[in-house]
N, C-alpha and C positions, 0 to 999 in steps of 0.2 A: 504494500500500500504506500502511495507517495507520502513523503514526509509532510508536505504542505497540507494534504488532506487530514493527516493525523493531528497536526497543529490546529487546523480549523475545527476539528471535532472536539479537541481539548478546550479550545476557547469557547465553543458553544456550550459545552458541559459546565464550565465555570460560570458562564453567563446565566444559565438556568438552574444552577445549584441552589438548594434551599438556603437563603441568606440568614445570617445572624443579625441580631439587633445592632443597629448603627453601622451596618456594613455597606450601605449604599454610598459609593464614592460621589463626591460633589462634581457636578457637570459631566456626569457619565451618561452613557446610553440608557442604563438601567434607571437612573434617576429621572431622565426625561420621559421615559415610557410610563413610569409610575405617576409622575406629575400629570401627564396627559389623561391617565385613567381617573385621577382625582378630579380633573376638570369635567370629564364625562359624567362623573358622579354628581357634580353640581348641576349639570345641564339636563340629564336624562329624565329624572322623576317629574320635574316641573313641566318640561316641554311635552312629555308624553301625556300628561293630564290635559295640558292646554290644547293639544291637537284634537281632543275629543269633540270640541265644538264644531269641527268641520264635518263630522260624520252623522249629525243628527238626522239629516234627510234620508240617508240610506238606512239608518236604524229604524226610522219611522216606517219605511216600507217593509222591512223584514220582520219587525217585532210588534207592529201595531202600536207604536209608541208615540208620545207627544213630547212637548218641551219639558214637562215636569219630569219625565223619565230621564232626560238628559241631565237635569239638575240632580236627580237621585244618584246617578253614576258618579258625577263629579264630587258630590257631597260625601259619599261613602269613601271614595279614594282619599280625599283630602283629610277627612276626620281621622281615619286610621293612620295616615301619614303623620298627623300631628300627635296622635295618642301614643305612637311608638317612641316619640322623643324622650319622655321621662325614663324609658327603659334602656336607652342606648348605652349609658355608662355601665350598667350591670351586665348587659349582653357582651359589651367589649371586655369587661373584666372576666367573665365566665368563659368565653370562647377565644379570647385573644383577638387582635385586630384582623388577622387573616381568617380565622374561623367565623367571626361576625360578618365580614364581607362576603365570605363564601355562602353563609346562610342568606344574606340579603340578595345576592345575585341569583341564587337558586330559586328563591321565592319569586323574584321579579320575572324570571324566565318561565317558571311553571304557571304563574298567574297570567302572564301574557298569552301563553298558548291556551289556557283554560278560557279566558275571556274571548279569544278569537274563535273558539269552537263552541261557544255557548249556544244552547238551544232555546233559551228564554231570557228575557230581560232581567228577571230576578236572579237567575244563575250568573249572568254577566255582572250584575251589581256585586254579588258576593266575590267573584273572582277579581273584580277590579278593586274592591276593598282590600283583598289580600295583596294585590299589587301595591297598594298604598303602604302596607306594612314593609314590604321589601324595599320600595322606593324611598320611604322615609328613613329607613336604616342606612341605605346606601348614601343618601344625601348627607347625613350627619357624619358617617364614618369616612366619607371621601375627604372632608376637611382634615381629619386626623391623619390621613396619609401624608399630607403636607408637613405635619409636625414631626413625622418619623423620618422623612427623606430630605427635608429642606433645613439647612442650618438656620439658627435664630435670626441672623442679620438679614436673611432673605424672606422671612415669613410674611412680613407686612405686604411686600410686593406680590407674593404668591397668593395670599388670601384675597388681595384686591382683584387679581386675575381670575381666581376661582369665582368670586362674586360676579365678575363680568360674564363668565360662562353661564351662570344662572339666568342673567338677564338676556344673554344672547339666545339661549334656548327658548326662553319665553317669547322673544320677538320673532324667532324663526318658525315657531310652531304653526302659526296660521298658514304661512307659505308652504311649508313641507306637508302639513296635514291636508291642505286643499288639493295638492297635486296627487298625493297618495290615494285619497278617496276618489277623485275623479278619474284617474287613469289606472288605478288598481281596484281595490275594494276597501271597505271599512275594516276588514280583518287585518289589513297590513298595518294599521295604526297600533294594534295590540302585538302583532308579531315583530314589530320593530324592537320591542324590549328584549326578547331573547337573542335577536340578531346582534344587538349591541352588548348585552350583559354577558353572554357566554365567552366571547373573546376576552373581556375584562376579567372574568373569573379565572381563566387559564393564566393570564399575565400575573394577576395578584398572587395566585397560588405558588408560582415559581419565583417571582421576583421580590415580593414584599417582605421585609423583615417583620417578624411578629413582635407585638408589644401588648402590654396590659397596664392599665392604670394602677399605680401603687397606692396602698392604704385605703382601699374602698371601705366605706362604712357599712354597717348592717343594712340589709334590705328593708325598706319601709313598707311593710305589709299593709298597714292601714291605708296609706295613700294608694297602694296598688288595688286594694279592694274597691275604693271609691272610683278609681280609674276604670276598672272592669264594670262597675255598676253604671258608669256613664256610657261605656262603649256598647254594651249589649242592647239596652233599649234604643240607643241611637241607630244601631244597625237594623233593629226591628222596624223603626219608623222609616228609615230610608228604603228598606226593601219591600215593606208591606203597607206603607201609608196609602198608596194608590189603590191597593186591593181592598182594604178595610174602609177607606174613606178618611181624608185628612181631619175631619171634624168628628170622627167616631170616638166613643168614650175610651176604647182600648188604646188608640193612637194618642189621644190627649193624655192618658195616664202614663204612657211610655215617655212622652215629651216631658211631663212633669218630673218623672223619675230621673231622666237624663240631666235635666237642668239642675235638679237638687244634688245629684251625685257630682256634677262638675263643680258646683259651689263648694261642697264639702271637700272635694279633692284639692281645690285651691287653698282653702282654709288649712287643711292638713299640711300642705307643702309650706305654708308660711309659719306654722307652729312647730313642725317636727325638727329634731336635732339634725337628722340626715335625710332630708326629703328626696323624693324622686325627681322633683323639679325645683331647682334652686332659685326660687323667685326672689330671695333676699339679695341675690347678686345685683338685682336692678337698683339697689340702693347705693351701689358704688358710684361715685361722682362721674357723671357723663354717660354711664352705661345705660341707665334707664332711658335717657333722652335718645341715645343712639338706637336702641331697640325700638322705641316708639316711632322714630323717624323712618327706620327701615320698614316697619310694619305699615306705616301710612303709605309709603312709596309702593309697596307690593300690592296692597289692597286696591289702591286707586288704579294702578297699572292693570291688574287682572280684571277688575270690574269694567274698565273702559274697553279692554280687548274683547271680553265676552259679549258685552252689549253691542259693540260694533259688528262682530261676526254675525250675531243673530239678527241685528237690524238690516245688514246688507243681504242676508239670506231671506228673511221673512218679509220685509217691507219692500226692498228693491229687487229681489229675485235674482241676485248674482249667483252663478254657479261657484262651487268651492275653489276652483283654480283662479277665478277672477278675484274672489275674496282674498286669496293668498297673495296675489299680485298687488292688491291694495296695501298690503303690509310690507311690501318690498322697500318703499321709500322710508318708512319708519325704521326698518331694520338697518338700512344704510346710515341713517342719521344716528342711530344708536352706536354703531361701530365707529363712525367717524368722530363721535363726541366723547365716548368713554375713554379712549386712549389718551388724547391730550388732557382730559380732565384728570386722569390718574397721574400723569406726569406733573401737572401743575400742583396737584395735592401733595405729591411727594416732594416737590421743589419748595413750596411755600410752607408746608408743614401745618397748615391750618385748614382742615376740611370743612369747617362750619359754614363759611359763605357759599361754598359749592352745594352743600346739602340744602341750605335754605333756598337757593336759586332753583334747585331741582324740584322741590316741593311747590314753589310758586308757579313754575312752568306747568306742572301737572294740573294744578288747580285751574290755571288759565285754559288748558286744553279741555278740561272737563266742562267749563262754561261754554266753550265753542261747540263741543259735541252735543251738549244738551239742547241746542237750538236747531238740530237737524230735523227734517221732516221727509215726507215721501218724495219731494222734489229735489232732494240733495243730489249734487253732481260730484264728480271725482275730486275737485279741489276742496269742496266743502268738507270732505272726509279726510283727504290726504294731509292737508295742512295741520289740522288739530292732532291727528295721529302722529305726525312728525314732531310736533311740539311736545306731545306726551312722551315720545321716545327720547327727545333731547333732555327733558326734565328727569326721566327715569335714569338715563345714562349718567347725568351729573350727580344725582342722588345716590345711585348704587356704587359709583366709583369713589364716593367720599364717605359713605356710611360705615363701611368696614374699617378704613383707616381712622375714622373718628372713634370707633369702638376700641381699636387697638391702642390708640394714643392714651386711653385712660386705664390700661392694664399694664403693669410693669412686665418687661420681657421675660423675667424669670418665673412669673406666675402664669404666663399665657398658656402653656401646655395643660395646666390643671383648671384654670378659670374659664378659658374661652370655650371648651366643649360644653361646660355647664351653661354658659350664657347662650351658646348656639342652640342648645336644647330648648331653652325658654323662648328664644326668638322663633325657631321653626315650629314649636308647638302653637304659639300665638298666631303665627302667619297661616298655618294650615287650617286651624279652626276658623279663623276669620275669613280666609279665602273660600272655605266651604260654604260659609254663610253668605258671602258676597256673591258667589256663583249662583246659589239658589235664588237669592233676591234678584239678580240680574235676569235670570230666566223668567221669573214671575213678572217683572216689570216689562220685559220685552213682549211677553205674550199679551199683557194688558194693553200695551201701546199699539200692537198690531190690531187687536180687536177694536180699539178706539178708531184707528184710521179706517179699518174696514167698515165700521158703522157709518162714518162720515161719508165715505165714497158711495156706499150702497144707497144712501138716501138720494143721490143725484144722478144715477145712471143705471139703467136696467142691464146693460152689457157688463158694467162693473159688478152688479149684483150676481150675475151668473159666474163671473170670474171669481168673486169671493167664495161662492159655493164650492167651486172646484178647489180653490186654495185652502178652504177650511178642511177639505178632505185630507190635506197633509197632516193636520193635527189629529185627525181620526185614524191615521195610520195607513191610509190607502197609498199615499206617495204619488208623486208626479215626476216625470222626467225633467232634467235640468232645462231643456229647451221649452217645454210646456210651462214650467214654473216661471221662466224668464218672460214668456209671452204674457202670462197672467199678471205678473208684476208690472209690466209695461202698460197693460190696460188700466191697472189701478192708478199708476202715476199719471197717465194721460187724462183719466177722468178727473183726478184731483186738479190738474192744471186747468181743464175746461171749467170747472166750478169757479 
C-alpha cells in the first residue's frame, strides 16, 4: 500500500478519533466544523417552525383543516420547545454534552419523519410537539458547543454570530418554505429536519469533546411536577380543543389547570434554592433588560412575519413561492445590516443605542403594516418588511453583546446557559401565544373584508363562497385561489 495512502488514513483516523475535553485545536478544521454545527443548531429549530406557515393551504386540502389547526401545530411545537429549557442543565449533566445532543438530534429526526407521514392532524400535532422537545434541546445545547470549542476571548464574537444565524433562519424560512411547498410537497418541510440533523449527529459524535457541568444541585422535583402539570393539559387543549369545542367545560378546565400550574411553576422557581429555571438571574444588572429587549424583538418579528404570510395568502391570494419572494428583500436587508452592526458594536463597545434603534424601527414597521388592506401592492408590503428586518438585525446583533457585557468572562460558562434557558423559555411560550393570536386575528380580518366585499358584488359573493371552502378544508389550486383573490381586490376597488 502506498505510503501516502497510509498517511492519509492515519490523518483521517486522528481527525475522527473520539476527542478528549479541551482537545479541539484553535483555528483547526475540527473547530470550524463544530462551530458550523452550533450555528445550524441556532438556525434549524426556529426556521423549521417558521416554515410551517407556508404549508397551511396544502394541509387544508389533505386534512380538512383550517387556520386554527395551523395555530395548534405551531403552539404545540413552541410550548414544548420552551418547556424543555428548564431541563437542559440536568439533561446535559446526566448524559454529557455529546449524549444530550445525540438525544436531541435523534428526537428531531424521528419526529420529522413521524410528522411527514402522519395520517391525521392530531397525530401530526403530537409528532410536531415532540419535534419541539428535540429542537429546543438542540437550540440550547448548540450555544454550549461554542463554550467547549471556542477560547474565552472569542466567545462574544461567536455568540453574536450564533444569534445572527437564529435571525437568518427566521428570515429565510418564508422563502425556503414557499418554494419547498410549491415545487415539492408539504412533507418536505418536516423531512428537512432529519436531512439536516443526521449529518450533524455523525459530526458531533466523532468530533465533539464531551463535557458536563460541574457541581449540579439536586433536582427540583417540585418545580418539575408543576412543569408537567402545565405541559399535559396544554397538550390536551392544543390537540383536542377543536374536537371538544374551545368553549366546552372540559377544555376550559384544562386551560385553567395549565395557567394555574404555570403560575405555581414560576413561583416555585423564584423561591427554590436550586430551581429548574433560574429566574433570579434576571436581577443581575442589565441582564433582565437584555432578556426583555430580546424577547420584545423576537415576539414582534415573529408576529409580523406570520401575519404577513397569512395576509398575503388569505387576502391577496399569493401562491407560496411569491410569498417567499416577498421576503427576499427583507432577508437581504437583514444580512447587509447585521454584519456592520456587529462590527460597530464590537468597535464602540456600547450596544445600547443599537438595541434601542432596532426596537424603534420594528415599532415603526408595525405601524406601517397595520395600515395594509386588500388593495396593498408590492411596495406597501416590501418597505415595512425591510424596515422590520433592519430593526431586527440591529437589535439581534446588539442584544447578545449587551447581555455578555454584564456577565464577567469567568462566570459566563456557568451563568449564560442558565440565562439562555430563561430567555428561550420566555421566547417560546410567548411566540406560541403570539402565533395563535396572529392566526385568530388574520382569520377575523379576512372575514371582515369578505363581508364588506360581499355586500357590493354578486360575483365577489360567489368568489367568497369558493374561498370560504378553503377554511372548510376542500382546498383550491394556487391559480384558482389567485383568481378568486383578484376578484375580491377588484370588487373592493370598484366600491
